Structures are given as C-alpha cells and as structure tokens.
C-alpha positions as CSV (number, residue, x, y, z in Angstrom):
1,M,-1.6,-8.1,-21.5
2,S,0.2,-6.3,-18.7
3,R,1.4,-8.2,-15.6
4,K,-0.2,-7.6,-12.3
5,R,2.0,-5.4,-10.0
6,V,1.7,-4.7,-6.3
7,I,3.3,-2.3,-3.9
8,G,3.4,-2.6,-0.1
9,V,3.8,0.7,1.8
10,S,4.5,1.1,5.5
11,Y,3.8,4.2,7.5
12,T,4.1,5.0,11.2
13,E,2.1,8.0,12.3
14,G,4.4,10.8,13.3
15,G,7.4,8.9,11.9
16,S,9.3,9.2,8.7
17,P,7.6,9.4,5.3
18,P,5.8,6.3,4.0
19,T,8.3,3.7,2.8
20,V,8.0,1.1,0.0
21,V,8.5,-2.2,1.8
22,V,7.6,-4.7,-0.9
23,K,6.9,-4.7,-4.6
24,G,6.4,-7.4,-7.1
25,A,5.0,-8.3,-10.5
26,G,3.3,-11.4,-11.9
27,E,3.6,-14.4,-9.6
28,A,5.4,-12.4,-6.9
29,A,2.5,-9.9,-7.0
30,E,0.0,-12.8,-6.5
31,A,2.1,-14.1,-3.6
32,A,2.2,-10.7,-1.9
33,L,-1.5,-10.3,-2.3
34,D,-2.2,-13.8,-0.9
35,Q,0.0,-13.0,2.1
36,A,-1.8,-9.7,2.6
37,R,-5.2,-11.4,2.4
38,A,-4.1,-14.0,4.9
39,Q,-3.4,-11.2,7.3
40,N,-6.8,-9.6,7.6
41,E,-5.2,-6.5,9.1
42,V,-3.5,-5.5,5.9
43,P,-5.8,-3.3,3.8
44,I,-5.6,-3.8,0.0
45,V,-6.4,-0.8,-2.2
46,R,-6.5,-0.9,-6.0
47,D,-5.1,2.1,-7.7
48,P,-3.2,1.2,-10.9
49,E,-2.0,4.8,-11.4
50,L,-0.5,5.0,-7.9
51,V,1.2,1.6,-8.4
52,A,2.7,2.9,-11.6
53,Q,4.2,5.9,-9.7
54,L,5.3,4.0,-6.7
55,Y,6.8,1.1,-8.7
56,R,9.7,3.5,-9.5
57,V,10.6,3.8,-5.8
58,P,13.2,1.3,-4.6
59,V,12.2,-1.1,-1.8
60,D,13.2,0.2,1.6
61,S,13.1,3.8,0.3
62,A,10.8,6.6,1.4
63,I,8.4,8.0,-1.2
64,G,9.3,11.4,-2.6
65,R,7.6,14.6,-1.7
66,D,5.8,14.7,-5.0
67,L,3.7,11.7,-3.9
68,F,2.8,13.1,-0.4
69,P,-0.6,14.4,-1.4
70,V,-1.6,11.1,-3.1
71,M,-0.3,9.1,-0.1
72,A,-2.2,11.4,2.3
73,A,-5.4,10.6,0.5
74,L,-4.5,6.8,0.5
75,L,-3.7,6.9,4.2
76,A,-7.0,8.7,5.0
77,H,-8.8,6.0,3.0
78,V,-7.0,3.2,4.9
79,L,-7.8,4.8,8.2
80,H,-11.4,5.0,7.2
81,I,-11.4,1.3,6.4
82,D,-9.8,0.5,9.7
83,S,-12.4,2.5,11.5
84,K,-15.2,0.6,9.8
85,R,-13.5,-2.7,10.7
86,Q,-13.2,-1.8,14.3
87,Q,-16.9,-0.7,14.5
88,A,-18.0,-3.9,12.8
89,A,-16.0,-6.0,15.3
90,K,-17.8,-4.4,18.3
C-alpha cells in the first residue's frame, strides 16, 4: 500500500511562479491535511498524478515551466472554489 503524500503550493497573482511550500508523506501528510482543514481558507484538491510530479520539486522552490499548464488549470479550479465560497457566505 502506498503512503499518502501531500504537496502545498503557494501562488501570488502577478508574482513569481507557484512555489512548493510544504510536502509530506504518511503521518506528516496527515498532519498537513489536518492543518489545512483547520484553516477553512486553504483549498484541498485531490490529484495523485499532480502530487507525483510536484513531489520531485524541493520545498521553497518554484515549479518548472513544464508544470505551468497543469498548475494553471489547478489555480483556475481553486479560484472557482473560492468564488463559490464567497457567494455562499453572502
């Protein structure tokens, strides 16, 4: 059985490329997910293929250009989720 892995990515609109800010496996992954869930503002997206690609990127490093298209789709999805949350809060 494979261990659960997570990746945390940070992006500032108009800033530098998305950066891997946290990654973990097993218990560290569970702890990172618990912390993200506790902060309702942190969206959680399940994409095992993307995790496998991003897991090779060191923490505090920007993602490579080869992952830009995938990250653009992910960011669009997250922005859509944020929009829905804001509408529901009104």
